[in-house]
N, C-alpha and C positions, 0 to 999 in steps of 0.2 A: 258473589264473587270472594275468594277468599282471600287473605292476603298473607304475605310470608311475615313473619314475626321478626325485628329488629332490634340489634341492642347497640345501642347511642347513635342510631342511623345508619348501621349498617346492619346488612341483610345476614341473618343466620346462617345462610351457605355459605358466604363470603368469608366467614369467621373460620381460620384454619386453626385446626385442633391436631395438635401433637400430643399423639398418644406415648407413654411412656417417657415422655419429656422428661418427669419429674424423678424418677429413676436414674436416668442416666447423669441428671445433674448430681444427684447423693452418692451415686457411682463414682462420678469423677472427683467428687470431693472426699472420698474417702480414701483413693490412688491418692491424692494431691497430700493429706495427712501420712498415710502409711510411709510414704517417700519423703517428709520430712521427720519423720521419726526413724527411719532409716538412714537418713543423711546424718541428724544428730548422733545418732548412736555409732555411725563410723566415723564421722570425727572425732566423737569422745575417745574412741580407742584408739584411733591415729595419734590423738593429743596425748594420750595416759602412756601408749608404749614410745613414744618421743622422749618423753619427760626419765620412762625407767631407763632411756638409753644416754640420755645426754647428762644427767645428773652424776651418774657414776664416771664420767669422763670428767665432768667438773671438779667432782673432788678430789681423786687422782692428779690434776692439775694443780689446784692449789695447793694439796698436801707435797708436791716436789718443790715447792717456794718455801716452804713452812721449816720450823725446828721441830723436833720432837716434845717441847714443851706446848708449844704453839696446837700442835695437831693433839695431845691428851687435854688440851684445855677448850679446844673448840674444833669440830672437824670443818664445819663451813663457815668459818671466819676468814678475811682476806688476812693475806700473810703482812706482818709487820714490815717487813724487809724484803723485798722481791730480788735475790741474788740466785745464780747458777749454781751455789758450791754442792749441793747435791747432784747436778748432774755430771757436772766434776768429777766427784769420787765416784761416782756409779760409771763412769764411761772406763777410767782408768783404774782403780781399786777394785770394783764391782766387773773387770774386764766386760764390761758391756759391749765396747766399741769390739771387741775381738768376735764376741757373739753376733753381734750387728753384719760385720764384714763377712764372715762364715755363709752368713743366712741369706746374705745378698750376693755371695759367689754361687751358689746353689741355685737360686732363682732368676739368675741372670741366664741360666743355661736351661734349667727345666722348664720354665712358663714357657719359653718360644719353642722350645723342643715339642713341649704337649701342643701348642695351637698349630705347630706345622702338622706333624703328626696325624693327631684330631680333625683337622681339615679335610685333611688327604683324604684319610677312611671317610668319614662325613660324606664326601662330594662323590666317591665312587659309590656308595651304599643309596645314594638320593639320586643321582642320576642315572647309573648304569643299572641295567635290569641282568643279572646272570641269574644262573642255579646256583641256592644256597645264598643269596642275597639276605632274605628275612634271616636266615639262620645268623648269620654273622653278626646282624642288627640285634636281634635278639639277645646274643651272647654277649654285647656291650652293655645291653640295657641288664642284664643279669649281675654282672659284672658290677654295675653301679648300686645295687641290693645288697651285696656281699660286702659283709662287715669283716674292714680290717685285722679286728682282732684276731678273728678265725684264721687268719693266715699268718700272725707274726712267728710261728716258730717255725714253718716251714722255708718262711722268707728269710727268716734268718739264717737258717742253715744253708738255704742257695746262696745267697750272698757271699756267706764266707766260704763255700767250697768254689764261687768265682774268684776270692781273693781281694773283695770290695768291701769288706767290713773294715768301718772307720774310716772312709774314704770319700769326695765329694763325687766320683762316678757313680758307686754301688746308690749316693742317696738321690742322683739325678735321675738315675733310671727307676728308681722304686717312685718317686714322685711322678714321671710321667705316665708309670702305667698305674698308678691311683689315680688320675685326673683325666684319665682317655676315657672312661664310660661315659661319664658327663660330659664334657667335649664332644664326642662321638655324636651322643644323643643330641644336646643342644642345636649342632651345627648341620645335624641331617636335617632337621627340622626347619632351620634355617632356610639350605640350598634348594628345597623343595619351591621355596616360596619365591625363589628368583624365575623373572622370565625364560622361557625357553626358547622363545625365539632369537634372542641374543646369542645361547649356544648355538643352535642349528646356524645361526647367521657365519658363527666362526670356523664352523665344520665347513661350510660350502666356501669359504676363502680361503680353505688349506689350511688352518692352523692345526697345530698338532696337539695332544690330549693336554701333553705339560702346558704349552702356551696357553691353552683357552685355561687351564686350573689357574695360572699365576696371574694370568696378563688382563684375563676377563673376568671368571670368576670369584676370584681373590679381592679383588676391589669391589665388587657389588656386596659382598659378604664383610666389608669393613666393619659394619655397626655391631654384626654379631660376633664378629671375632674380638671386639674390644670389650665386647660385654662377658663374653665366657672368659675372656684373659684376666678379668677384673675378678672374678668369681673363683679361677684357677690361684690367682696370685695371694688372693685374701686365704682362699682353703692352705696354701704350701706355706705360706707366710705363718700362719699359726697352728700348724702341726707341729705337734708335741710327740706320739707316741711312736711315729717313724722313727725320726733321729733319735729318740731313745733308745730303742732298740738296735739300730745300726750304727749308729756314731758313737761306740765307746769301745774299749780294748778288754783283754781278760782281769787287768785288775780296776775295770769301773772304767768312768766317763775320762773324756781325753780332751781337757779345760779348750785346747787349741783345734779341736774337729767339734765343738759343740754348737749346736744352734741358740738362737735368741731365745725360744722358749725353755730349753734347758738352761740357759743362762739365768733368765728369772729365778727358776725355782733355788738354783744354786747361790743366788746372790740372798735368796731369804730366808734360805738354809745357814749360810755364812754366817749374818747377822747373831743365829743363837738369840739367849736372852736379853741380849746387852741390842736389841734391834734399833737400825736406822731407818727409822721408817720414809724418811724423806729420800732418801736413796735407795730404796724399794720402790717410792711413786716415781721419780724420775725416771727409773729404768722401765716404769711399765708407761710411762709418757713417752719414751724415748720409741718403744714400740708398738704406738699405737699411733702416733704421731704420721710417720711412712704411708700407711696404708689408707688413714683420714684423708692427706693430703690427694693420693693417686683416684680415690673416690671422688672426691670434689673436683677434681679435672675433670675427670671423663664422665660426669653424671650426667648428663645430657646424651652423650652416646649411649651409656649405657640402659637409659629408658627409653630410648628409641631401637635400640638392639632385641632391646625385651618385647616390644610392641611390633616393631616389623616381624620377629619371629610367629606369631601368631595371627598375620594377616595375609591373605593370598590376593 
């Protein structure tokens, strides 16, 4: 009579055999190690990127409170006396106040107009099927890939023939046309993620297309509108080449119509060899602070809008 061999009192047949379990454990460990390495690399890159952005801002901010001698002695030392004299000189003698006001006047009209027209175009292209829909959409995409430098000369003569050279109206229209492709591209993807059932319910209730857009779809698209609005604000606030070409007279720059980016260049040129570095730093700080405040205020909305546009 044969007996079944046992291992520590347990029959051999009762011992579970897990084939390949060692390979699975080694594979999971290797994946975990790869994930940790990738995590360390990505976080290290983000930290380096943050340092590259934050350090120049701190350097500019500290320089605006120093004197020329303190800046020449040490760029990273704390100011001996925290005063706002450089800001006052930049705002009045450097005419940064006028340049700042001109920029605000243009953006108060250009950004909302860009958002309105861009959202309307993106909504129609995303929600309604008609002949030429994709052609118009790809036309906007092509506009986003078209470098603005290639159209400066014809754009200059076009604005001149319309009698809008060196006017707020001409620059506002150009800013709107410049920002439309990206706005349509971004909002087109966002409108496609919104639920169709709500749109259909509004149609059944007898709402017009205009009412559906402004009272139903626009409130639902608020995160996307805030996100693309911030990007348009940053792009138009930092624009230099378009106002450089369009906001000038035959004799050259018009200080009363120049934008903030032009004003910073003019402020640097006015200093000559006897440079007043605190005034330049103060002007740069005045130009940077508004966009930083706007971004920090709407940071959560920007993040939610960017993620919501990628989810269906």
